[in-house]
C-alpha positions in Angstrom: -23.4 21.5 8.8 -21.8 19.1 11.3 -19.0 19.5 13.4 -15.6 20.2 11.6 -13.3 17.2 11.2 -10.2 17.4 13.5 -7.1 16.2 11.7 -5.2 13.7 14.2 -2.0 15.0 15.7 1.2 13.8 16.7 1.0 11.8 19.8 -2.4 10.4 18.8 -3.0 6.7 17.8 -3.6 6.0 14.1 -7.1 4.6 13.2 -7.6 0.8 12.4 -7.9 0.5 8.6 -8.2 -2.4 6.2 -7.9 -1.7 2.6 -7.4 -3.3 -0.7 -4.3 -3.3 -2.2 -4.0 -2.0 -6.0 -0.4 -3.5 -6.8 -0.6 -6.4 -4.4 -2.6 -9.3 -3.4 -5.0 -9.1 -0.5 -5.4 -6.2 1.6 -3.1 -4.0 4.3 -4.4 -3.2 7.5 -2.8 -1.1 10.4 -2.7 -4.6 12.2 -0.6 -6.1 9.5 1.6 -3.0 9.8 2.2 -3.0 13.5 5.7 -2.9 14.6 6.7 -1.2 11.3 6.7 2.6 10.9 4.9 4.0 7.9 4.1 7.1 5.8 0.7 7.1 4.5 -0.6 9.6 1.7 -4.5 10.1 1.6 -5.3 11.2 -1.7 -8.1 12.4 -4.1 -8.9 10.2 -6.8 -7.0 10.0 -10.2 -9.1 12.5 -11.6 -6.6 15.0 -9.5 -3.6 15.6 -11.5 -1.6 16.9 -8.6 -2.2 13.8 -6.7 -1.1 11.5 -9.6 2.3 13.6 -9.3 2.5 13.1 -5.6 2.4 9.4 -5.9 4.9 9.6 -8.3 7.2 11.7 -5.9 6.6 9.4 -3.3 7.8 6.5 -5.5 10.8 8.4 -5.8 11.2 9.1 -2.3 10.4 5.2 -1.3 14.0 4.2 -1.6 15.4 6.4 1.0 12.3 6.0 3.4 12.9 1.9 2.6 16.5 2.4 3.8 15.4 4.2 7.1 13.0 1.3 7.8 9.8 3.2 6.9 7.1 1.7 4.5 5.1 3.9 2.2 1.7 3.4 1.6 -0.9 6.0 -0.8 -4.6 5.6 -0.4 -6.3 6.6 -3.8 -10.0 7.7 -3.7 -10.6 5.6 -6.8 -12.3 2.1 -6.9 -10.2 -1.0 -7.5 -10.2 -1.9 -10.8 -10.1 1.4 -12.4 -6.8 2.1 -10.0 -5.5 -1.2 -11.2 -5.9 -0.3 -14.6 -4.1 3.0 -14.6 -1.0 1.8 -12.4 -0.7 -1.2 -14.4 0.7 1.2 -17.2 2.3 3.7 -14.4 3.6 1.4 -11.9 5.1 2.6 -8.6 7.1 1.0 -5.8 5.0 2.1 -3.1 2.0 0.3 -1.4 -1.2 1.6 -3.4 -4.4 1.1 -1.3 -8.0 1.9 -3.0 -10.8 3.9 -0.7 -13.5 5.2 -3.2 -15.6 6.1 -0.2 -12.8 8.0 1.5 -13.4 6.4 5.0 -9.7 6.3 5.7 -9.3 9.9 4.8 -12.3 10.7 7.3 -10.7 8.3 10.1 -7.5 10.2 10.0 -9.7 13.6 10.2 -8.6 14.8 6.9 -11.2 17.6 6.0 -13.5 17.6 3.2 -14.4 21.3 2.2 -18.5 22.0 2.8 -19.6 25.0 0.9 -21.8 27.3 2.3 -25.1 27.9 0.3 -25.5 30.9 -1.7 -26.6 33.8 0.5 -25.9 31.8 3.7 -25.6 34.4 7.1 -22.8 31.6 8.6 -19.6 33.1 8.6 -16.8 31.0 6.7 -14.3 29.0 8.4 -11.9 27.4 6.0 -12.1 24.6 5.3 -15.1 23.3 7.3 -17.1 26.0 5.8 -16.0 27.8 2.7 -17.2 30.5 0.6 -17.9 29.3 -3.1 -16.4 33.0 -3.7 -13.3 32.5 -1.8 -12.6 29.1 -3.5 -13.1 30.7 -7.0 -10.9 33.5 -6.3 -7.8 31.0 -5.7 -5.0 30.7 -7.7 -2.4 27.6 -7.7 0.3 26.5 -9.7 2.3 24.6 -7.3 4.6 22.5 -9.9 5.4 25.5 -12.0 3.7 23.7 -15.0 1.0 26.0 -15.6 1.5 29.1 -17.8 0.3 31.0 -14.8 -1.6 30.6 -11.6 -5.2 29.2 -12.4 -8.3 28.5 -10.6 -7.9 25.1 -8.7 -10.7 23.5 -11.0 -9.2 25.0 -14.0 -5.9 24.1 -13.3 -7.1 20.1 -12.9 -8.4 20.2 -16.8 -5.1 21.8 -18.2 -3.1 19.3 -16.3 -5.1 16.6 -17.3 -4.9 17.4 -20.9 -1.3 17.8 -20.8 -1.2 14.3 -19.2 -3.6 12.9 -21.9 -5.7 11.8 -18.9 -9.3 11.4 -19.7 -12.2 10.9 -17.1 -14.1 8.0 -17.6 -17.4 7.5 -16.0 -15.9 6.3 -12.7 -13.7 8.9 -12.3 -16.5 11.4 -13.0 -18.5 9.7 -10.4 -15.7 10.0 -7.8 -15.1 13.5 -8.4 -18.6 14.5 -8.3 -18.7 13.2 -4.6 -15.2 13.7 -3.4 -13.6 16.7 -5.6 -13.8 18.9 -2.4 -11.7 16.3 -0.4 -8.4 17.6 1.0 -5.2 15.6 1.0 -3.2 14.4 4.2 0.1 12.8 4.8 1.0 11.1 8.1 4.0 9.5 9.5 3.0 6.5 11.9 5.2 4.8 14.1 6.1 1.1 14.8 3.5 1.2 17.5 0.6 2.6 15.6 1.2 6.7 17.0 1.1 9.6 14.7 4.7 11.2 14.8 4.2 13.8 11.8 1.2 15.1 10.2 0.8 17.6 7.3 -3.0 18.4 5.7 -3.4 20.1 2.5 -4.4 23.8 2.6 -5.2 24.6 6.1 -4.2 28.1 5.6 -6.5 28.8 3.0 -7.6 27.9 -0.5 -4.7 29.6 -2.2 -2.6 26.7 -0.9 -4.6 23.9 -2.4 -2.3 21.2 -4.2 0.5 22.0 -2.6 1.9 18.6 -0.8 5.1 18.0 1.4 8.4 18.0 -0.6 10.6 14.8 -0.6 13.1 16.6 1.6 10.2 17.6 4.5 9.2 13.8 4.2 12.5 12.3 4.4 13.3 14.9 7.3 10.3 13.9 9.2 11.3 10.1 8.8 14.9 10.9 9.8 13.6 12.2 13.1 11.2 9.4 13.7 13.8 6.6 13.4 16.7 8.5 15.4 
């Protein structure tokens, strides 16, 4: 396994990116956003029901951020046409960007869980080196919708069924390649410097699928624009 990815910290420069827009024409880039503070959420693909819910929450937060002069972006780890089809029926006011290869996630340093092989003598160090046993033992219910806390992959299946969301071949391919990608939220100021960051589950697998609340995001934006 290679060196662990280190998430960008406040005070560091955001990386250059240019991604196709899902619900706008053309592409959105860091250069094009220069001079405007923005919140960027880096999510797994549409196969993740918790990510779909957080994108919806960001849509509800967007008016407050807009009034504070902060743009709201969500990067979805789903190919462009599949994302466009989904959000055609579930529109959102935030800028949606497609990154099926998670290159922007990597550029911002959002970790991808690497599982140790069975029988490995390496010591687990979450999330860069995780044991499958620890992951399987995790139980989550961050939105309170489940009848009881469930193993993260099992919870995905239950919520997708509740939503009537069926993974197509595109979703299945993304899931197979990027299901262990973590989620990151970054607030970037008008000069392109990270002002606030929050990474999913840095303290262990039982914190998977827990994302910043609306109040946390609005408070962070408020500190930025003072």
